[in-house]
SEPAGU-982668 format. One record per atom (N, C-alpha, C): x, y, z; residue number from 1. Coordinates in Angstrom, 3 decimals, m for minus. Layout:
N
east:north:up:pos
X:Y:Z:NUM
...
This chain:
293
east:north:up:pos
m38.756:m138.121:53.101:1
m39.518:m136.961:52.677:1
m38.723:m136.102:51.703:1
m37.607:m136.622:51.203:2
m36.816:m135.873:50.243:2
m36.251:m136.830:49.219:2
m35.824:m136.269:48.116:3
m35.226:m137.091:47.080:3
m34.215:m136.241:46.335:3
m33.351:m136.870:45.582:4
m32.355:m136.112:44.841:4
m33.044:m135.184:43.858:4
m32.561:m133.959:43.838:5
m33.134:m132.990:42.923:5
m32.668:m133.305:41.509:5
m33.608:m133.364:40.604:6
m33.291:m133.650:39.219:6
m33.693:m132.453:38.362:6
m32.801:m132.025:37.516:7
m33.116:m130.916:36.636:7
m34.203:m131.353:35.667:7
m35.166:m130.475:35.444:8
m36.267:m130.787:34.537:8
m36.424:m129.665:33.533:8
m36.988:m129.977:32.393:9
m37.236:m128.965:31.373:9
m38.414:m128.122:31.811:9
m38.296:m126.829:31.719:10
m39.374:m125.924:32.107:10
m40.474:m126.007:31.063:10
m41.590:m126.630:31.451:11
m42.673:m126.860:30.510:11
m43.489:m125.612:30.242:11
m43.324:m124.527:31.071:12
m44.139:m123.343:30.867:12
m43.364:m122.262:30.108:12
m42.300:m122.666:29.444:13
m41.503:m121.680:28.707:13
m40.923:m122.340:27.462:13
m40.762:m121.543:26.425:14
m40.178:m122.074:25.191:14
m38.672:m121.956:25.193:14
m38.127:m121.369:26.247:15
m36.686:m121.212:26.332:15
m36.338:m119.954:27.075:15
m35.059:m119.769:27.324:16
m34.610:m118.580:28.020:16
m34.622:m117.377:27.089:16
m34.948:m116.221:27.640:17
m34.958:m114.989:26.862:17
m33.527:m114.565:26.574:17
m33.224:m114.230:25.335:18
m31.851:m113.812:25.014:18
m31.416:m112.633:25.875:18
m30.220:m112.721:26.449:19
m29.699:m111.656:27.270:19
m30.072:m111.771:28.728:19
m31.086:m112.570:29.038:20
m31.506:m112.747:30.427:20
m30.716:m113.895:31.052:20
m30.605:m113.898:32.390:21
m29.892:m114.988:33.058:21
m30.524:m116.339:32.724:21
m29.697:m117.333:32.471:22
m30.201:m118.663:32.161:22
m30.826:m119.278:33.413:22
m31.991:m119.860:33.251:23
m32.683:m120.483:34.382:23
m33.167:m121.869:33.997:23
m33.444:m122.655:35.005:24
m34.081:m123.943:34.784:24
m34.931:m124.281:36.000:24
m35.858:m125.174:35.818:25
m36.760:m125.583:36.891:25
m36.291:m126.923:37.433:25
m36.173:m127.015:38.735:26
m35.762:m128.252:39.379:26
m36.906:m128.768:40.244:26
m36.865:m130.046:40.548:27
m37.826:m130.623:41.477:27
m37.265:m130.461:42.876:27
m37.912:m129.608:43.693:28
m37.350:m129.249:44.987:28
m38.032:m129.964:46.144:28
m39.362:m130.107:46.117:29
m40.087:m130.726:47.222:29
m40.884:m131.928:46.726:29
m40.772:m133.037:47.433:30
m41.549:m134.220:47.097:30
m42.990:m134.037:47.553:30
m43.867:m134.923:47.096:31
m45.272:m134.859:47.483:31
m45.421:m135.013:48.993:31
m44.651:m135.909:49.599:32
m44.732:m136.120:51.048:32
m44.354:m134.853:51.807:32
m43.311:m134.162:51.351:33
m42.889:m132.922:52.007:33
m43.968:m131.860:51.899:33
m44.593:m131.760:50.732:34
m45.627:m130.747:50.525:34
m46.860:m131.040:51.369:34
m47.255:m132.300:51.442:35
m48.397:m132.666:52.278:35
m48.096:m132.400:53.746:35
m46.859:m132.708:54.174:36
m46.449:m132.463:55.558:36
m46.527:m130.965:55.867:36
m46.047:m130.152:54.947:37
m46.033:m128.704:55.135:37
m47.439:m128.139:55.293:37
m48.341:m128.466:54.366:38
m49.682:m127.875:54.388:38
m50.534:m128.439:55.519:38
m50.360:m129.707:55.855:39
m51.097:m130.277:56.991:39
m50.670:m129.603:58.287:39
m49.375:m129.397:58.456:40
m48.885:m128.718:59.649:40
m49.351:m127.278:59.716:40
m49.447:m126.620:58.575:41
m49.935:m125.241:58.562:41
m51.351:m125.166:59.117:41
m52.216:m126.065:58.647:42
m53.601:m126.084:59.136:42
m53.627:m126.395:60.631:42
m52.849:m127.389:61.039:43
m52.812:m127.757:62.457:43
m52.331:m126.599:63.320:43
m51.315:m125.887:62.880:44
m50.767:m124.795:63.678:44
m51.737:m123.632:63.784:44
m52.497:m123.363:62.732:45
m53.513:m122.309:62.807:45
m54.574:m122.673:63.833:45
m55.033:m123.929:63.796:46
m56.042:m124.381:64.762:46
m55.462:m124.369:66.173:46
m54.225:m124.832:66.326:47
m53.587:m124.847:67.646:47
m53.444:m123.436:68.201:47
m53.038:m122.499:67.356:48
m52.861:m121.126:67.811:48
m54.185:m120.510:68.248:48
m55.191:m120.596:67.401:49
m56.468:m119.941:67.703:49
m57.164:m120.589:68.894:49
m57.130:m121.910:68.976:50
m57.744:m122.581:70.124:50
m56.911:m122.346:71.385:50
m55.574:m122.238:71.234:51
m54.727:m121.940:72.380:51
m55.013:m120.571:72.960:51
m55.281:m119.588:72.105:52
m55.643:m118.258:72.593:52
m56.989:m118.297:73.309:52
m57.895:m119.148:72.842:53
m59.170:m119.319:73.538:53
m58.955:m119.870:74.942:53
m58.062:m120.863:75.054:54
m57.751:m121.442:76.363:54
m57.084:m120.394:77.259:54
m56.165:m119.626:76.684:55
m55.476:m118.585:77.454:55
m56.461:m117.543:77.978:55
m57.491:m117.233:77.195:56
m58.470:m116.233:77.605:56
m59.195:m116.610:78.893:56
m59.252:m117.918:79.186:57
m59.932:m118.347:80.417:57
m59.176:m117.887:81.661:57
m57.865:m117.757:81.552:58
m57.046:m117.215:82.645:58
m55.872:m116.494:81.995:58
m56.052:m115.225:81.621:59
m55.056:m114.499:80.824:59
m53.878:m113.963:81.627:59
m53.149:m114.854:82.252:60
m51.963:m114.468:83.012:60
m50.990:m115.637:83.042:60
m49.691:m115.312:83.103:61
m48.641:m116.328:83.130:61
m47.735:m116.070:84.320:61
m47.193:m117.163:84.888:62
m46.362:m117.062:86.091:62
m45.143:m117.964:85.941:62
m44.207:m117.804:86.876:63
m43.064:m118.698:86.972:63
m43.201:m119.535:88.239:63
m42.742:m120.775:88.160:64
m42.800:m121.643:89.329:64
m43.927:m122.646:89.250:64
m44.281:m123.203:90.392:65
m45.320:m124.230:90.466:65
m46.707:m123.643:90.674:65
m46.794:m122.571:91.475:66
m48.080:m121.999:91.834:66
m48.298:m120.652:91.153:66
m49.561:m120.267:91.026:67
m49.916:m118.968:90.459:67
m49.741:m117.882:91.507:67
m48.973:m116.853:91.172:68
m48.801:m115.694:92.049:68
m49.664:m114.571:91.478:68
m50.943:m114.550:91.886:69
m51.896:m113.634:91.265:69
m51.484:m112.169:91.401:69
m50.752:m111.828:92.463:70
m50.358:m110.437:92.682:70
m49.204:m110.013:91.782:70
m48.395:m110.963:91.323:71
m47.211:m110.629:90.531:71
m47.075:m111.549:89.316:71
m47.978:m111.439:88.354:72
m47.844:m112.273:87.155:72
m46.689:m111.795:86.283:72
m46.095:m112.725:85.549:73
m45.044:m112.361:84.604:73
m45.657:m111.622:83.416:73
m46.746:m112.162:82.907:74
m47.505:m111.525:81.823:74
m48.985:m111.589:82.191:74
m49.694:m110.498:81.981:75
m51.138:m110.478:82.219:75
m51.798:m109.560:81.196:75
m52.948:m109.964:80.714:76
m53.713:m109.161:79.757:76
m55.107:m108.969:80.342:76
m55.492:m107.741:80.554:77
m56.786:m107.485:81.191:77
m57.268:m106.086:80.827:77
m58.392:m105.681:81.387:78
m58.942:m104.339:81.193:78
m59.060:m103.653:82.543:78
m58.938:m102.335:82.541:79
m59.102:m101.568:83.768:79
m59.744:m100.226:83.439:79
m60.200:m99.542:84.481:80
m60.815:m98.231:84.317:80
m59.776:m97.150:84.585:80
m59.570:m96.273:83.604:81
m58.590:m95.201:83.747:81
m59.107:m94.114:84.677:81
m58.263:m93.136:84.990:82
m58.645:m92.067:85.903:82
m59.782:m91.223:85.360:82
m59.895:m91.137:84.038:83
m60.982:m90.355:83.445:83
m62.267:m91.152:83.302:83
m62.279:m92.366:83.820:84
m63.467:m93.192:83.782:84
m63.590:m94.065:82.553:84
m62.676:m93.928:81.595:85
m62.710:m94.733:80.375:85
m62.095:m96.106:80.626:85
m62.685:m97.124:79.996:86
m62.135:m98.468:80.074:86
m60.993:m98.602:79.077:86
m59.938:m99.318:79.468:87
m58.796:m99.484:78.593:87
m58.219:m100.892:78.728:87
m57.681:m101.402:77.621:88
m57.010:m102.695:77.648:88
m55.566:m102.518:78.066:88
m55.070:m103.446:78.856:89
m53.714:m103.337:79.390:89
m52.998:m104.676:79.261:89
m51.747:m104.620:78.823:90
m50.863:m105.782:78.841:90
m49.731:m105.470:79.806:90
m49.527:m106.337:80.787:91
m48.435:m106.166:81.754:91
m47.378:m107.243:81.505:91
m46.154:m106.805:81.344:92
m45.029:m107.716:81.140:92
m43.945:m107.345:82.136:92
m43.662:m108.272:83.057:93
m42.630:m108.053:84.081:93
m42.821:m106.728:84.807:93
m44.079:m106.397:85.117:94
m44.379:m105.194:85.885:94
m44.598:m103.941:85.061:94
m44.292:m103.964:83.761:95
m44.489:m102.810:82.894:95
m45.841:m102.911:82.199:95
m46.614:m101.806:82.239:96
m47.952:m101.802:81.659:96
m47.960:m101.091:80.308:96
m48.723:m101.629:79.356:97
m48.844:m101.058:78.024:97
m50.323:m100.955:77.662:97
m50.717:m99.816:77.122:98
m52.100:m99.608:76.702:98
m52.336:m100.320:75.374:98
m53.239:m101.295:75.366:99
m53.523:m102.070:74.151:99
m55.018:m102.069:73.842:99
m55.696:m100.990:74.205:100
m57.137:m100.886:74.000:100
m57.498:m101.101:72.531:100
m58.508:m101.912:72.309:101
m58.977:m102.196:70.959:101
m58.334:m103.407:70.331:101
m57.226:m103.877:70.923:102
m56.535:m105.050:70.381:102
m56.470:m106.164:71.426:102
m55.835:m105.878:72.558:103
m55.704:m106.867:73.626:103
m56.302:m106.305:74.918:103
m56.952:m107.163:75.679:104
m57.522:m106.759:76.955:104
m58.915:m106.185:76.843:104
m59.118:m105.317:75.879:105
m60.425:m104.699:75.635:105
m60.577:m104.523:74.135:105
m61.453:m105.304:73.530:106
m61.567:m105.292:72.070:106
m63.017:m105.334:71.646:106
m63.220:m105.067:70.364:107
m64.574:m105.028:69.806:107
m65.169:m106.424:69.729:107
m66.369:m106.557:70.255:108
m67.091:m107.834:70.225:108
m68.530:m107.541:69.837:108
m68.827:m107.731:68.531:109
m70.152:m107.447:67.997:109
m70.567:m106.000:68.253:109
m69.628:m105.075:67.989:110
m69.948:m103.658:68.092:110
m69.747:m103.044:69.460:110
m69.371:m103.826:70.455:111
m69.155:m103.304:71.795:111
m67.761:m103.688:72.289:111
m67.151:m102.763:73.067:112
m65.863:m103.072:73.669:112
m66.082:m103.959:74.888:112
m65.462:m105.133:74.863:113
m65.613:m106.082:75.964:113
m64.244:m106.509:76.465:113
m64.197:m106.820:77.759:114
m62.945:m107.298:78.334:114
m62.674:m108.707:77.833:114
m61.542:m108.844:77.181:115
m61.185:m110.122:76.562:115
m59.706:m110.060:76.218:115
m58.916:m110.996:76.706:116
m57.462:m110.933:76.479:116
m57.142:m110.838:75.001:116
m57.541:m111.845:74.225:117
m57.360:m111.818:72.782:117
m58.716:m111.620:72.118:117
m58.771:m110.853:71.025:118
m60.068:m110.534:70.407:118
m60.775:m111.762:69.852:118
m62.051:m111.598:69.641:119
m62.919:m112.674:69.184:119
m62.423:m113.304:67.881:119
m61.950:m112.460:66.938:120
m61.563:m112.974:65.627:120
m60.318:m113.864:65.683:120
m59.538:m113.757:66.768:121
m58.281:m114.509:66.866:121
m58.446:m115.843:67.575:121
m59.639:m116.155:68.078:122
m59.826:m117.364:68.879:122
m60.739:m118.371:68.183:122
m60.585:m119.613:68.554:123
m61.411:m120.701:68.024:123
m61.937:m121.532:69.188:123
m63.262:m121.587:69.358:124
m64.287:m120.827:68.634:124
m64.290:m119.361:69.048:124
m65.023:m118.536:68.300:125
m65.021:m117.108:68.578:125
m65.655:m116.767:69.907:125
m66.680:m117.506:70.309:126
m67.327:m117.257:71.589:126
m66.446:m117.759:72.727:126
m66.751:m117.305:73.929:127
m66.003:m117.745:75.106:127
m66.454:m119.147:75.489:127
m65.844:m120.142:74.870:128
m66.257:m121.538:75.053:128
m64.989:m122.349:75.297:128
m64.590:m122.438:76.558:129
m63.325:m123.069:76.923:129
m63.286:m124.541:76.545:129
m64.359:m125.274:76.816:130
m64.371:m126.712:76.535:130
m64.152:m126.998:75.056:130
m64.865:m126.265:74.196:131
m64.699:m126.488:72.760:131
m63.314:m126.044:72.293:131
m62.764:m124.986:72.900:132
m61.411:m124.568:72.567:132
m60.407:m125.671:72.874:132
m60.579:m126.314:74.015:133
m59.694:m127.435:74.362:133
m59.869:m128.598:73.397:133
m61.087:m128.879:72.999:134
m61.329:m129.979:72.060:134
m60.623:m129.725:70.727:134
m60.718:m128.502:70.222:135
m60.039:m128.156:68.980:135
m58.521:m128.277:69.156:135
m58.030:m127.814:70.301:136
m56.590:m127.827:70.565:136
m56.055:m129.259:70.599:136
m56.744:m130.143:71.295:137
m56.282:m131.532:71.411:137
m56.399:m132.274:70.086:137
m57.463:m131.981:69.328:138
m57.630:m132.628:68.023:138
m56.461:m132.293:67.101:138
m56.121:m131.001:67.009:139
m55.017:m130.591:66.150:139
m53.685:m131.132:66.674:139
m53.530:m131.178:68.003:140
m52.279:m131.662:68.593:140
m52.052:m133.141:68.284:140
m53.112:m133.942:68.296:141
m52.974:m135.380:68.023:141
m52.563:m135.640:66.575:141
m52.800:m134.686:65.694:142
m52.332:m134.806:64.307:142
m50.929:m134.229:64.167:142
m50.717:m133.073:64.781:143
m49.477:m132.326:64.623:143
m48.282:m133.015:65.280:143
m48.420:m133.453:66.524:144
m47.289:m134.006:67.274:144
m46.701:m135.250:66.601:144
m47.500:m136.252:66.214:145
m46.897:m137.414:65.530:145
m46.188:m137.040:64.236:145
m46.734:m136.064:63.504:146
m46.081:m135.642:62.265:146
m44.717:m135.013:62.545:146
m44.635:m134.187:63.586:147
m43.368:m133.549:63.930:147
m42.348:m134.590:64.397:147
m42.779:m135.497:65.281:148
m41.875:m136.526:65.803:148
m41.354:m137.402:64.659:148
m42.246:m137.799:63.755:149
m41.841:m138.634:62.624:149
m40.831:m137.900:61.740:149
m41.054:m136.611:61.533:150
m40.150:m135.838:60.678:150
m38.777:m135.660:61.329:150
m38.753:m135.420:62.637:151
m37.478:m135.281:63.336:151
m36.680:m136.579:63.272:151
m37.353:m137.708:63.447:152
m36.677:m138.996:63.340:152
m36.169:m139.221:61.924:152
m36.946:m138.797:60.950:153
m36.552:m138.940:59.549:153
m35.270:m138.164:59.270:153
m35.202:m136.933:59.803:154
m34.003:m136.114:59.610:154
m32.787:m136.791:60.226:154
m32.951:m137.327:61.423:155
m31.820:m137.914:62.140:155
m31.373:m139.240:61.546:155
m32.296:m140.004:60.981:156
m31.988:m141.354:60.523:156
m31.595:m141.438:59.057:156
m32.005:m140.458:58.251:157
m31.742:m140.528:56.810:157
m30.624:m139.549:56.442:157
m29.464:m140.038:56.044:158
m28.327:m139.151:55.725:158
m28.660:m138.107:54.669:158
m29.437:m138.489:53.668:159
m29.770:m137.565:52.591:159
m30.526:m136.360:53.124:159
m31.436:m136.602:54.073:160
m32.209:m135.496:54.638:160
m31.347:m134.640:55.562:160
m30.427:m135.280:56.271:161
m29.516:m134.507:57.124:161
m28.688:m133.548:56.278:161
m28.210:m134.029:55.145:162
m27.415:m133.169:54.271:162
m28.240:m132.007:53.725:162
m29.535:m132.240:53.552:163
m30.400:m131.191:53.007:163
m30.686:m130.091:54.022:163
m30.643:m130.416:55.330:164
m31.031:m129.447:56.350:164
m29.878:m128.921:57.190:164
m28.791:m129.676:57.312:165
m27.665:m129.203:58.115:165
m26.722:m128.392:57.225:165
m26.363:m127.174:57.641:166
m25.534:m126.304:56.803:166
m24.108:m126.809:56.666:166
m23.530:m126.548:55.517:167
m22.124:m126.865:55.296:167
m21.266:m125.743:55.880:167
m19.952:m125.995:55.987:168
m19.054:m124.976:56.516:168
m19.029:m123.746:55.608:168
m19.096:m123.964:54.305:169
m19.113:m122.843:53.364:169
m20.349:m121.992:53.569:169
m21.507:m122.624:53.768:170
m22.747:m121.877:53.990:170
m22.694:m121.083:55.295:170
m22.076:m121.651:56.315:171
m21.932:m120.930:57.577:171
m21.043:m119.708:57.407:171
m19.953:m119.854:56.658:172
m19.048:m118.724:56.439:172
m19.720:m117.630:55.614:172
m20.685:m118.010:54.781:173
m21.352:m117.040:53.910:173
m22.534:m116.344:54.582:173
m22.814:m116.657:55.849:174
m23.965:m116.063:56.531:174
m23.901:m114.538:56.571:174
m22.755:m113.906:56.910:175
m22.716:m112.437:56.894:175
m23.085:m111.840:55.535:175
m22.587:m112.448:54.456:176
m22.922:m111.954:53.125:176
m24.407:m112.175:52.820:176
m24.949:m113.318:53.250:177
m26.360:m113.600:53.021:177
m27.237:m112.596:53.772:177
m26.851:m112.270:55.016:178
m27.595:m111.269:55.787:178
m27.587:m109.920:55.089:178
m26.426:m109.537:54.566:179
m26.321:m108.266:53.864:179
m27.175:m108.260:52.605:179
m27.162:m109.351:51.870:180
m27.986:m109.452:50.661:180
m29.468:m109.370:50.998:180
m29.882:m110.047:52.075:181
m31.283:m110.000:52.484:181
m31.687:m108.584:52.887:181
m30.795:m107.889:53.586:182
m31.093:m106.515:54.005:182
m31.286:m105.602:52.793:182
m30.587:m105.922:51.706:183
m30.708:m105.148:50.462:183
m31.787:m105.704:49.547:183
m32.532:m106.698:50.043:184
m33.589:m107.358:49.258:184
m33.031:m107.979:47.981:184
m31.828:m108.522:48.111:185
m31.229:m109.260:47.005:185
m31.263:m110.742:47.353:185
m31.973:m111.519:46.563:186
m32.153:m112.935:46.863:186
m31.609:m113.772:45.708:186
m30.781:m114.751:46.070:187
m30.176:m115.626:45.079:187
m30.963:m116.941:45.057:187
m31.641:m117.184:43.946:188
m32.430:m118.410:43.817:188
m31.509:m119.577:43.500:188
m31.397:m120.474:44.457:189
m30.506:m121.618:44.320:189
m31.262:m122.902:44.609:189
m30.661:m124.013:44.251:190
m31.303:m125.303:44.490:190
m31.307:m125.654:45.972:190
m30.255:m125.255:46.668:191
m30.113:m125.598:48.080:191
m30.525:m124.414:48.944:191
m30.962:m124.690:50.181:192
m31.210:m123.616:51.136:192
m29.891:m122.961:51.511:192
m29.952:m121.688:51.908:193
m28.740:m121.031:52.380:193
m28.537:m121.305:53.872:193
m27.404:m120.838:54.415:194
m27.064:m121.125:55.808:194
m28.070:m120.576:56.802:194
m28.589:m119.374:56.543:195
m29.563:m118.777:57.453:195
m30.834:m119.602:57.481:195
m31.315:m120.009:56.314:196
m32.522:m120.829:56.253:196
m32.338:m122.131:57.025:196
m31.204:m122.787:56.818:197
m30.979:m124.076:57.467:197
m30.897:m123.934:58.982:197
m30.165:m122.931:59.468:198
m30.054:m122.738:60.911:198
m31.415:m122.398:61.516:198
m32.208:m121.595:60.805:199
m33.534:m121.228:61.303:199
m34.436:m122.445:61.378:199
m34.443:m123.253:60.319:200
m35.276:m124.453:60.314:200
m34.858:m125.420:61.430:200
m33.546:m125.558:61.643:201
m33.071:m126.445:62.703:201
m33.483:m125.928:64.080:201
m33.423:m124.612:64.274:202
m33.839:m124.022:65.548:202
m35.317:m124.263:65.808:202
m36.120:m124.114:64.764:203
m37.566:m124.331:64.915:203
m37.860:m125.808:65.141:203
m37.253:m126.670:64.314:204
m37.560:m128.098:64.375:204
m37.034:m128.775:65.634:204
m35.819:m128.413:66.048:205
m35.203:m129.096:67.189:205
m35.179:m128.246:68.455:205
m35.687:m127.025:68.385:206
m35.730:m126.150:69.544:206
m37.143:m125.771:69.940:206
m37.750:m124.883:69.164:207
m39.068:m124.366:69.513:207
m40.141:m125.450:69.583:207
m40.229:m126.275:68.557:208
m41.306:m127.271:68.511:208
m41.206:m128.303:69.638:208
m40.035:m128.902:69.905:209
m39.964:m129.851:71.027:209
m40.308:m129.218:72.374:209
m39.806:m127.990:72.631:210
m40.118:m127.335:73.903:210
m41.615:m127.046:74.001:210
m42.203:m126.604:72.896:211
m43.634:m126.306:72.911:211
m44.458:m127.570:73.145:211
m44.067:m128.665:72.509:212
m44.807:m129.924:72.669:212
m44.657:m130.465:74.083:212
m43.433:m130.500:74.587:213
m43.199:m131.053:75.928:213
m43.852:m130.202:77.008:213
m43.766:m128.885:76.875:214
m44.403:m128.023:77.871:214
m45.920:m128.144:77.810:214
m46.455:m128.389:76.623:215
m47.893:m128.603:76.512:215
m48.335:m129.899:77.170:215
m47.489:m130.921:77.072:216
m47.820:m132.205:77.699:216
m47.896:m132.098:79.215:216
m47.119:m131.187:79.817:217
m47.133:m131.064:81.278:217
m48.475:m130.583:81.811:217
m49.292:m130.005:80.944:218
m50.594:m129.497:81.385:218
m51.677:m130.565:81.342:218
m51.315:m131.762:80.927:219
m52.265:m132.878:80.929:219
m52.133:m133.643:82.247:219
m53.195:m133.784:83.028:220
m53.108:m134.486:84.320:220
m52.542:m135.893:84.209:220
m52.893:m136.619:83.147:221
m52.402:m137.987:82.998:221
m50.883:m138.001:82.816:221
m50.349:m137.007:82.099:222
m48.904:m136.921:81.898:222
m48.219:m136.561:83.209:222
m48.817:m135.665:83.959:223
m48.262:m135.302:85.269:223
m48.163:m136.509:86.183:223
m49.166:m137.362:86.101:224
m49.168:m138.549:86.957:224
m48.129:m139.570:86.511:224
m47.978:m139.711:85.189:225
m47.056:m140.718:84.661:225
m45.615:m140.229:84.649:225
m45.407:m138.967:84.294:226
m44.062:m138.407:84.157:226
m43.937:m137.110:84.963:226
m43.949:m137.162:86.261:227
m43.839:m135.921:87.062:227
m42.526:m135.184:86.841:227
m41.491:m135.900:86.405:228
m40.195:m135.266:86.158:228
m40.253:m134.243:85.028:228
m41.232:m134.425:84.114:229
m41.329:m133.507:82.984:229
m41.721:m132.106:83.467:229
m42.659:m132.049:84.403:230
m43.043:m130.755:84.965:230
m41.882:m130.143:85.740:230
m41.162:m130.972:86.462:231
m40.006:m130.486:87.226:231
m38.921:m129.958:86.293:231
m38.828:m130.555:85.113:232
m37.823:m130.120:84.139:232
m38.026:m128.658:83.758:232
m39.269:m128.210:83.704:233
m39.578:m126.835:83.333:233
m39.641:m125.898:84.543:233
m39.420:m126.439:85.740:234
m39.440:m125.595:86.925:234
m40.798:m125.391:87.521:234
m41.751:m126.261:87.195:235
m43.089:m126.150:87.756:235
m44.148:m126.026:86.679:235
m45.372:m126.281:87.064:236
m46.488:m126.286:86.113:236
m46.708:m124.912:85.480:236
m46.624:m123.850:86.293:237
m46.850:m122.510:85.755:237
m45.705:m122.082:84.839:237
m44.495:m122.486:85.159:238
m43.364:m122.184:84.279:238
m43.524:m122.886:82.938:238
m44.008:m124.128:82.971:239
m44.233:m124.866:81.732:239
m45.265:m124.157:80.863:239
m46.318:m123.645:81.498:240
m47.351:m122.907:80.754:240
m46.755:m121.645:80.125:240
m45.878:m120.968:80.866:241
m45.236:m119.768:80.333:241
m44.318:m120.111:79.168:241
m43.524:m121.189:79.301:242
m42.664:m121.620:78.192:242
m43.506:m121.956:76.957:242
m44.635:m122.601:77.177:243
m45.525:m122.983:76.080:243
m45.995:m121.736:75.324:243
m46.395:m120.729:76.068:244
m46.886:m119.483:75.471:244
m45.764:m118.749:74.744:244
m44.576:m118.680:75.347:245
m43.455:m117.961:74.735:245
m42.983:m118.645:73.459:245
m42.958:m119.982:73.468:246
m42.563:m120.713:72.256:246
m43.574:m120.496:71.140:246
m44.854:m120.487:71.487:247
m45.885:m120.227:70.488:247
m45.731:m118.818:69.920:247
m45.402:m117.853:70.778:248
m45.184:m116.479:70.319:248
m43.982:m116.400:69.384:248
m42.902:m117.095:69.739:249
m41.714:m117.121:68.880:249
m42.031:m117.768:67.537:249
m42.884:m118.790:67.557:250
m43.271:m119.465:66.319:250
m44.063:m118.522:65.419:250
m44.903:m117.682:66.024:251
m45.643:m116.688:65.246:251
m44.660:m115.720:64.588:251
m43.635:m115.315:65.355:252
m42.613:m114.447:64.789:252
m41.925:m115.092:63.605:252
m41.642:m116.392:63.714:253
m41.032:m117.123:62.597:253
m41.955:m117.106:61.380:253
m43.255:m117.329:61.598:254
m44.208:m117.325:60.492:254
m44.240:m115.969:59.797:254
m44.241:m114.898:60.579:255
m44.306:m113.551:60.005:255
m43.092:m113.294:59.115:255
m41.900:m113.610:59.621:256
m40.680:m113.404:58.840:256
m40.665:m114.322:57.621:256
m41.075:m115.571:57.824:257
m41.109:m116.557:56.738:257
m42.019:m116.088:55.607:257
m43.214:m115.651:55.944:258
m44.167:m115.201:54.926:258
m43.668:m113.934:54.246:258
m43.076:m113.023:55.030:259
m42.547:m111.789:54.447:259
m41.459:m112.092:53.424:259
m40.565:m113.021:53.747:260
m39.491:m113.379:52.818:260
m40.035:m114.094:51.586:260
m41.068:m114.897:51.769:261
m41.706:m115.549:50.619:261
m42.247:m114.495:49.661:261
m42.848:m113.440:50.220:262
m43.461:m112.401:49.392:262
m42.420:m111.577:48.648:262
m41.340:m111.202:49.341:263
m40.366:m110.297:48.714:263
m39.332:m111.022:47.854:263
m39.181:m112.334:48.049:264
m38.155:m113.055:47.285:264
m38.714:m113.777:46.063:264
m39.995:m113.604:45.798:265
m40.593:m114.253:44.633:265
m41.737:m115.154:45.043:265
m42.904:m114.545:45.244:266
m44.023:m115.299:45.814:266
m44.449:m116.446:44.905:266
m44.482:m116.217:43.589:267
m44.928:m117.276:42.686:267
m43.965:m118.455:42.692:267
m42.675:m118.151:42.624:268
m41.672:m119.209:42.612:268
m41.716:m120.026:43.895:268
m41.833:m119.347:45.033:269
m41.867:m120.040:46.322:269
m43.133:m120.870:46.493:269
m44.266:m120.305:46.116:270
m45.523:m121.044:46.246:270
m45.548:m122.231:45.281:270
m45.031:m122.029:44.092:271
m45.002:m123.133:43.129:271
m44.193:m124.301:43.667:271
m43.092:m123.992:44.379:272
m42.256:m125.073:44.906:272
m42.976:m125.877:45.978:272
m43.895:m125.233:46.714:273
m44.599:m125.951:47.774:273
m45.951:m126.484:47.323:273
m46.366:m126.141:46.105:274
m47.612:m126.681:45.549:274
m47.315:m127.771:44.523:274
m46.441:m127.457:43.571:275
m46.124:m128.422:42.515:275
m44.817:m129.167:42.792:275
m44.005:m128.619:43.699:276
m42.717:m129.237:43.999:276
m41.581:m128.691:43.174:276
m41.864:m127.789:42.211:277
m40.832:m127.299:41.308:277
m40.452:m125.853:41.620:277
m39.179:m125.559:41.423:278
m38.613:m124.267:41.792:278
m37.634:m123.819:40.716:278
m37.672:m122.544:40.342:279
m36.797:m122.033:39.288:279
m35.507:m121.483:39.896:279
m34.382:m121.871:39.334:280
m33.079:m121.364:39.777:280
m32.310:m120.827:38.589:280
m31.355:m119.953:38.885:281
m30.470:m119.468:37.846:281
m29.336:m120.469:37.640:281
m28.929:m120.613:36.418:282
m27.851:m121.538:36.072:282
m26.593:m120.739:35.818:282
m25.566:m121.015:36.603:283
m24.285:m120.350:36.395:283
m23.636:m120.890:35.129:283
m23.214:m119.982:34.294:284
m22.628:m120.397:33.008:284
m21.371:m121.221:33.201:284
m20.634:m120.946:34.305:285
m19.374:m121.648:34.515:285
m19.533:m122.885:35.382:285
m20.754:m123.130:35.833:286
m20.967:m124.233:36.785:286
m21.784:m125.326:36.109:286
m21.163:m126.418:35.815:287
m21.879:m127.502:35.184:287
m22.361:m128.556:36.142:287
m22.190:m128.319:37.458:288
m22.575:m129.321:38.437:288
m24.067:m129.361:38.641:288
m24.547:m130.488:39.097:289
m25.975:m130.625:39.373:289
m26.310:m129.909:40.670:289
m27.520:m129.304:40.784:290
m27.918:m128.665:42.032:290
m28.087:m129.689:43.132:290
m27.983:m129.225:44.373:291
m28.101:m130.129:45.515:291
m29.551:m130.460:45.769:291
m29.773:m131.554:46.486:292
m31.129:m131.996:46.783:292
m31.735:m131.173:47.902:292
m33.064:m131.297:48.011:293
m33.781:m130.642:49.114:293
m34.571:m131.686:49.866:293
């Protein structure tokens, strides 16, 4: 899913502007990488929205094998306040938060209705658990093989490992990169920086495998064939909680990822994932070829 980056002539420019930093366009993402990226994006949106629909059927999470209805780890519901008004409530480890209008009690066709996640965030929008599961499984059957294939590709192909695993120099430069990001200073380079690589590795080899495996424990056929998998997570309810927490962490990754795309050059970043080409600055003293992606 990767190839050596080759410098290319920028076809949308007649040359560099005098006095401006010298730049050139490189081929950063192959067609396979771009297709993998956009297909996974669609799958993850469907998985998230249908997953929230499934969660709405029983909006509470527990630890262990059995549901402890009196002491959920996380619960989203509605209750009547002392003044008689209905309010949405999110409980996390015994602490209650008023989330009226967003979670627990939200607008549904002009009326406030008890619903863990609002109608607009679920697929389908109506309370239809069976169809939500169908959407979830359909997207999962596309998403999981793509992720597994990509992880194997990273591990088996040295070129791809070099593209995603940070070098010692990149690791040492992480404090400076963090400071530059905090100042909204972004250096457009051919290679990912250390923070990007560590984040991608955490998502690819941490969040996604845990989310997939914990999701498999909720399938009766998997429980029958591999009971050890449920035990690995500490019980069926713990697996469900891990699944939800990993999905939440993934949403956090998306938010930060999209924010950085916007502030670091939205056109350049989108062009790299649509056409495969990315603009970088050329150091006057550096005649070396940029690294592959």
